[in-house]
C-alpha positions as protocol buffer text, in pm:
chain_id: "A"
residue {
  index: 1
  type: MET
  ca { x: 1631 y: -5304 z: 804 }
}
residue {
  index: 2
  type: GLY
  ca { x: 1970 y: -5273 z: 933 }
}
residue {
  index: 3
  type: LEU
  ca { x: 2124 y: -5280 z: 566 }
}
residue {
  index: 4
  type: ASP
  ca { x: 2444 y: -5088 z: 478 }
}
residue {
  index: 5
  type: ALA
  ca { x: 2374 y: -4840 z: 259 }
}
residue {
  index: 6
  type: THR
  ca { x: 2705 y: -4723 z: 190 }
}
residue {
  index: 7
  type: LEU
  ca { x: 2791 y: -4662 z: -176 }
}
residue {
  index: 8
  type: CYS
  ca { x: 3078 y: -4823 z: -348 }
}
residue {
  index: 9
  type: GLY
  ca { x: 3222 y: -5016 z: -641 }
}
residue {
  index: 10
  type: VAL
  ca { x: 3245 y: -5342 z: -692 }
}
residue {
  index: 11
  type: PRO
  ca { x: 3523 y: -5597 z: -828 }
}
residue {
  index: 12
  type: PHE
  ca { x: 3251 y: -5741 z: -1076 }
}
residue {
  index: 13
  type: GLY
  ca { x: 3062 y: -5666 z: -1385 }
}
residue {
  index: 14
  type: SER
  ca { x: 2687 y: -5592 z: -1460 }
}
residue {
  index: 15
  type: ASP
  ca { x: 2480 y: -5424 z: -1707 }
}
residue {
  index: 16
  type: ALA
  ca { x: 2475 y: -5110 z: -1450 }
}
residue {
  index: 17
  type: SER
  ca { x: 2839 y: -4985 z: -1622 }
}
residue {
  index: 18
  type: LYS
  ca { x: 2690 y: -4977 z: -1961 }
}
residue {
  index: 19
  type: LEU
  ca { x: 2371 y: -4803 z: -1838 }
}
residue {
  index: 20
  type: SER
  ca { x: 2584 y: -4536 z: -1642 }
}
residue {
  index: 21
  type: ARG
  ca { x: 2758 y: -4463 z: -1983 }
}
residue {
  index: 22
  type: GLN
  ca { x: 2425 y: -4327 z: -2090 }
}
residue {
  index: 23
  type: GLY
  ca { x: 2351 y: -4129 z: -1803 }
}
residue {
  index: 24
  type: ILE
  ca { x: 2090 y: -4382 z: -1675 }
}
residue {
  index: 25
  type: PRO
  ca { x: 2151 y: -4414 z: -1262 }
}
residue {
  index: 26
  type: SER
  ca { x: 2125 y: -4796 z: -1156 }
}
residue {
  index: 27
  type: LEU
  ca { x: 2144 y: -5019 z: -838 }
}
residue {
  index: 28
  type: VAL
  ca { x: 2299 y: -5323 z: -802 }
}
residue {
  index: 29
  type: ILE
  ca { x: 2109 y: -5519 z: -521 }
}
residue {
  index: 30
  type: GLY
  ca { x: 2051 y: -5898 z: -462 }
}
residue {
  index: 31
  type: PRO
  ca { x: 2122 y: -6181 z: -198 }
}
residue {
  index: 32
  type: GLY
  ca { x: 2409 y: -6387 z: -163 }
}
residue {
  index: 33
  type: SER
  ca { x: 2766 y: -6308 z: -198 }
}
residue {
  index: 34
  type: ILE
  ca { x: 2980 y: -6252 z: -501 }
}
residue {
  index: 35
  type: ASP
  ca { x: 3232 y: -6512 z: -366 }
}
residue {
  index: 36
  type: GLN
  ca { x: 2979 y: -6776 z: -429 }
}
residue {
  index: 37
  type: ALA
  ca { x: 2842 y: -6654 z: -716 }
}
residue {
  index: 38
  type: HIS
  ca { x: 2879 y: -6809 z: -1070 }
}
residue {
  index: 39
  type: ALA
  ca { x: 3082 y: -7108 z: -921 }
}
residue {
  index: 40
  type: ALA
  ca { x: 3017 y: -7495 z: -972 }
}
residue {
  index: 41
  type: VAL
  ca { x: 2898 y: -7470 z: -579 }
}
residue {
  index: 42
  type: GLU
  ca { x: 2682 y: -7150 z: -621 }
}
residue {
  index: 43
  type: PHE
  ca { x: 2439 y: -7111 z: -361 }
}
residue {
  index: 44
  type: VAL
  ca { x: 2265 y: -6798 z: -160 }
}
residue {
  index: 45
  type: GLU
  ca { x: 2194 y: -6886 z: 210 }
}
residue {
  index: 46
  type: LEU
  ca { x: 1787 y: -6903 z: 254 }
}
residue {
  index: 47
  type: ASP
  ca { x: 1758 y: -6607 z: 513 }
}
residue {
  index: 48
  type: GLU
  ca { x: 1958 y: -6402 z: 258 }
}
residue {
  index: 49
  type: VAL
  ca { x: 1662 y: -6503 z: -9 }
}
residue {
  index: 50
  type: GLU
  ca { x: 1407 y: -6402 z: 251 }
}
residue {
  index: 51
  type: ARG
  ca { x: 1574 y: -6070 z: 379 }
}
residue {
  index: 52
  type: ALA
  ca { x: 1614 y: -5997 z: 8 }
}
residue {
  index: 53
  type: PHE
  ca { x: 1204 y: -6046 z: -51 }
}
residue {
  index: 54
  type: GLU
  ca { x: 1141 y: -5832 z: 240 }
}
residue {
  index: 55
  type: PHE
  ca { x: 1378 y: -5549 z: 73 }
}
residue {
  index: 56
  type: TYR
  ca { x: 1184 y: -5584 z: -262 }
}
residue {
  index: 57
  type: ARG
  ca { x: 853 y: -5580 z: -96 }
}
residue {
  index: 58
  type: ASN
  ca { x: 904 y: -5263 z: 78 }
}
residue {
  index: 59
  type: PHE
  ca { x: 1076 y: -5083 z: -201 }
}
residue {
  index: 60
  type: ILE
  ca { x: 792 y: -5192 z: -440 }
}
residue {
  index: 61
  type: LEU
  ca { x: 531 y: -5071 z: -203 }
}
residue {
  index: 62
  type: ARG
  ca { x: 724 y: -4724 z: -112 }
}
residue {
  index: 63
  type: PHE
  ca { x: 668 y: -4669 z: -500 }
}
residue {
  index: 64
  type: GLU
  ca { x: 296 y: -4763 z: -549 }
}
């Protein structure tokens, strides 16, 4: 899908940090930018939502 698969840390919190402490590997994935998240004018571009749908669909179908 042309997505960047580089592993990295992020400057925000999620439940993944708590799961990691228990030895449970986690992924934090989703559309949008953290720069627009949890603000008075929060938004996600529609093309990113559509791309996320395709990613989730392909991901699930690989484990069917």
